[in-house]
C-alpha positions in Angstrom: 39.0 -5.6 32.5 40.9 -6.0 29.1 37.4 -8.0 27.9 35.5 -5.4 28.7 38.0 -2.8 27.4 38.1 -4.7 23.6 34.5 -4.6 24.1 33.9 -1.1 24.7 36.1 0.1 21.8 34.2 -2.6 19.4 30.2 -0.8 20.8 32.3 2.5 19.5 33.5 1.2 16.3 30.0 0.1 15.6 29.0 3.2 16.9 31.3 5.3 14.6 31.2 3.2 11.4 26.9 3.1 11.7 27.4 6.8 11.9 29.8 7.1 8.6 27.4 5.2 6.8 24.5 7.1 7.4 26.5 10.9 6.6 27.8 8.7 3.3 24.1 7.8 2.4 23.2 7.6 -0.4 26.3 7.3 -2.0 25.1 5.6 -5.0 22.1 5.3 -6.6 18.4 3.6 -3.8 16.6 0.9 -5.7 13.1 0.6 -4.5 11.2 -2.7 -5.6 7.7 -2.2 -5.9 6.3 -5.8 -5.9 3.8 -5.2 -8.2 3.3 -4.5 -12.2 2.9 -1.2 -13.1 -0.1 1.4 -12.8 -1.3 0.5 -9.5 -1.5 2.7 -5.9 1.6 1.5 -4.5 3.8 2.0 -8.3 1.9 5.4 -8.6 3.1 6.6 -5.1 6.0 5.2 -4.9 7.5 7.4 -7.8 6.8 10.2 -6.8 8.5 9.7 -3.6 11.4 8.9 -5.1 11.5 11.8 -7.6 11.1 13.5 -4.0 14.4 11.7 -2.6 16.5 12.1 -5.0 15.5 15.7 -5.3 16.3 16.2 -1.7 19.6 13.7 -1.7 21.2 14.7 -5.1 21.4 11.0 -5.9 19.4 8.7 -7.8 16.6 6.6 -6.3 14.8 4.2 -9.1 12.2 2.1 -9.1 12.1 -1.3 -10.8 8.4 -3.2 -10.4 9.5 -7.1 -9.6 5.9 -8.6 -9.6 4.4 -12.3 -8.7 3.1 -14.2 -6.2 1.2 -11.1 -4.5 4.3 -9.3 -4.2 6.4 -12.4 -2.5 8.7 -12.2 -4.8 9.7 -8.6 -5.2 9.8 -8.8 -0.8 12.1 -11.9 -1.2 14.3 -9.8 -3.5 14.5 -7.6 -1.1 14.9 -9.9 2.1 17.8 -11.3 0.5 19.7 -8.2 -0.6 22.8 -6.0 1.0 21.2 -4.7 4.8 23.1 -1.0 3.2 20.1 1.2 2.5 20.6 0.9 -0.8 17.9 -1.9 -1.6 14.2 -1.2 -0.7 10.6 -2.3 -0.5 7.2 -0.5 -1.0 3.7 -1.9 -0.1 0.7 -1.3 1.0 -1.9 -2.8 3.5 -1.1 -5.8 1.5 1.5 -6.3 3.5 -0.6 -7.2 6.9 -2.8 -9.5 4.5 0.1 -11.2 3.8 0.1 -14.1 6.5 -3.3 -14.9 6.1 -2.9 -15.7 2.2 -0.1 -17.8 2.0 0.5 -21.0 4.8 4.1 -21.1 4.4 5.8 -16.9 3.7 9.2 -17.3 1.6 10.5 -15.2 4.2 9.8 -14.5 8.1 6.9 -11.5 8.3 7.9 -9.8 11.7 11.3 -9.4 11.2 13.4 -10.1 7.2 12.2 -6.9 6.4 12.2 -3.9 8.9 9.1 -0.5 8.7 10.8 2.3 7.6 8.1 4.9 7.2 4.5 5.3 6.0 3.4 8.6 3.7 -0.1 9.0 1.7 -3.0 7.6 3.3 -5.7 7.1 0.9 -9.1 5.9 1.0 -10.4 2.9 -0.4 -13.2 3.6 -3.1 -15.7 1.3 -5.0 -15.5 2.8 -8.9 -17.7 1.9 -12.1 -17.0 3.0 -15.3 -18.6 6.0 -16.2 -21.7 5.2 -17.9 -22.4 2.1 -15.3 -25.7 1.6 -14.9 -24.9 1.8 -10.8 -25.5 5.3 -9.9 -25.0 4.5 -6.2 -23.3 2.2 -3.9 -26.9 1.3 -2.6 -27.5 0.5 -6.4 -24.5 -2.0 -6.5 -25.0 -3.7 -3.3 -28.7 -4.6 -3.7 -28.5 -5.6 -7.5 -25.9 -8.1 -5.8 -28.6 -9.0 -3.2 -31.1 -9.6 -6.0 -28.6 -12.2 -7.7 -25.6 -13.2 -5.8 -22.9 -14.1 -7.5 -24.1 -11.6 -10.7 -21.9 -8.8 -9.8 -17.9 -9.1 -10.6 -15.2 -6.7 -9.1 -12.0 -7.5 -10.6 -8.4 -6.9 -8.5 -5.0 -7.2 -9.0 -5.1 -11.1 -7.9 -6.8 -13.4 -5.1 -5.0 -12.0 -1.7 -4.0 -8.7 -2.7 -6.1 -5.7 -0.4 -9.1 -4.6 -2.9 -10.0 -8.7 -2.9 -9.6 -8.4 1.1 -11.6 -5.4 1.0 -14.2 -6.4 -1.6 -14.6 -9.5 0.3 -15.4 -7.7 3.8 -17.3 -5.2 1.7 -19.1 -7.5 0.6 -20.1 -8.9 4.4 -20.9 -5.3 6.0 -23.3 -5.1 3.2 -25.0 -8.8 3.2 -23.9 -9.1 -0.5 -22.4 -11.8 -3.1 -20.1 -10.6 -5.4 -18.1 -12.6 -7.8 -14.1 -12.2 -7.4 -12.3 -11.9 -11.3 -8.8 -11.4 -10.4 -6.3 -10.4 -13.2 -2.5 -9.6 -13.5 -2.4 -6.6 -11.8 -4.2 -3.7 -10.1 -3.3 -1.8 -14.0 -5.4 -4.9 -15.6 -8.1 -4.8 -13.1 -8.7 -0.4 -14.3 -8.7 -1.5 -17.8 -11.5 -4.6 -17.0 -13.2 -1.9 -15.2 -13.3 0.8 -17.9 -14.1 -2.1 -20.7 -16.7 -3.3 -18.6 -15.1 -6.6 -18.8 -16.7 -6.2 -14.3 -19.1 -4.3 -13.3 -16.6 -2.9 -10.8 -13.3 -2.2 -8.4 -12.1 -1.8 -5.6 -8.9 0.3 -5.4 -7.3 2.6 -3.3 -8.0 6.3 -4.6 -4.5 7.0 -6.1 -4.6 4.6 -8.9 -8.1 5.7 -10.4 -8.0 9.1 -9.7 -6.3 9.9 -13.4 -9.3 7.5 -14.4 -12.2 9.6 -12.2 -10.4 13.1 -13.1 -10.6 12.2 -16.7 -14.3 11.4 -16.6 -13.6 7.4 -17.8 -14.6 6.7 -14.3 -16.6 7.5 -11.0 -16.5 6.6 -7.4 -19.6 5.4 -6.0 -18.5 6.2 -2.2 -15.1 5.9 -0.1 -13.4 4.6 3.2 -12.6 7.1 5.9 -14.7 9.7 7.8 -15.7 12.1 5.9 -15.6 12.9 2.2 -12.8 13.5 -0.2 -12.0 17.7 -0.5 -11.4 17.0 -4.0 -14.7 14.9 -4.7 -17.0 16.5 -2.4 -20.1 14.6 -4.3 -19.2 11.6 -3.2 -20.0 9.9 0.1 -18.4 7.8 2.3 -19.4 4.3 2.9 -21.0 5.0 6.2 -23.0 8.1 4.3 -23.8 5.2 1.9 -25.1 3.0 4.5 -22.1 1.1 5.9 -21.1 1.5 9.0 -17.5 0.8 10.6 -15.9 0.9 7.5 -13.0 3.0 7.4 -10.2 1.4 6.3 -7.0 3.6 5.0 -4.7 2.8 2.8 -0.6 3.9 2.9 2.0 3.4 1.1 5.2 2.3 2.7 8.9 1.7 2.7 10.6 -1.9 3.8 14.7 -1.9 4.5 16.4 -5.3 4.8 16.8 -6.7 8.6 20.2 -5.7 9.7 20.2 -2.1 7.8 22.1 0.4 10.5 19.9 2.6 12.0 21.6 5.4 11.3 20.8 5.3 7.6 16.8 4.2 8.9 16.6 7.5 10.8 18.2 9.4 8.0 15.8 7.9 5.3 13.0 8.3 8.0 14.1 12.7 7.9 14.2 12.1 4.2 10.5 11.0 4.0 9.4 13.8 6.5 10.8 16.4 4.6 9.3 14.9 1.7 6.1 14.9 3.0 6.1 18.2 4.7 6.9 19.9 1.3 4.1 21.9 -0.8 4.6 19.6 -3.7 4.2 16.3 -2.0 0.9 17.7 -0.2 -0.2 18.8 -3.4 -0.1 15.0 -5.0 -1.4 13.6 -2.2 -4.6 15.8 -2.4 -4.8 15.4 -5.8 -5.3 11.6 -6.1 -8.1 12.4 -3.5 -5.5 10.9 -0.8 -3.7 12.6 2.9 -0.2 14.0 3.1 1.0 13.0 6.6 3.7 10.2 7.6 4.1 7.5 10.2 8.0 7.2 11.1 9.2 3.4 12.3 7.4 2.9 15.3 4.2 4.0 14.2 4.8 1.9 11.2 5.5 -1.4 13.1 2.7 -0.6 16.1 -0.2 -0.3 13.0 1.4 -3.0 10.8 1.0 -5.7 14.1 -2.1 -4.2 14.2 -3.0 -4.6 10.8 -2.1 -8.1 10.5 -4.3 -8.9 13.7 -7.4 -7.1 11.6 -7.2 -9.5 8.5 -6.8 -12.0 10.4 -10.5 -11.5 11.3 -11.5 -10.9 8.2 -9.9 -13.9 6.5 -11.3 -16.0 9.1 -14.6 -14.7 8.0 -14.7 -15.4 4.5 -14.3 -18.1 1.9 -10.3 -17.4 1.2 -8.4 -20.3 1.6 -4.6 -19.8 2.0 -2.2 -20.6 -1.0 
């Protein structure tokens, strides 16, 4: 009986402690690690979310860029951080690719980071510089078919989402493109704008500034419908590529062991942010859909995407590092 009482008291004390942490959180600045260089889609969206969370909570949320090894350097730093809600990781669908990029990861992909929530759902796009000779996606694909491995595309590195999506695009189109890796998505965009590479596959938030500025053009977007912001840009399906509807997201993860009450509070703040008029306008302004997933929906989607990318990897020449 005494043992049972002690266990009951311990459980009650733990619950009260977790509740107290959630009520106090955030009591100091919250760091969000973006595991890529500045300028890419994850960076752009995370900085906007950090600003909104700061506005809502009255506490500082700041972004640090810790790039390298397809995001695993920054993610490892979060895994090793205190599980108290004050260090978070940001990423996109690239997280689901990691087991298929590396033979051995420096952390447990399925358990060491807890999916907190996903938000701002963006189609993938094929982007060329404004004066590119390729006026349509069909032009680009036909050129690649005529001269395999001559048409080049740039990404933020081997194993990133744009790399896998570009390879999947080639498979779907029956064309062979040449991959040119850069040090980050921002540099890949500069390579596309300068003509160093012929095109880029990118999530819309990372390139809409260049598109709106008249420096780049979209040849096609994933998803089931055209973008309200760019109604003249066809979907991949309309351009002849069927069953190619990948939608990217930006999300936040927390270290394993972070109190559930803190996770719940953060999810609530994300939901509040995405329901606000300015976040909806921000998402639509970068040709994305506003919305959010809670941790359960996020975890389910990650599991499905991880399995999907495993099938794509098995059909490409990509060799795990």
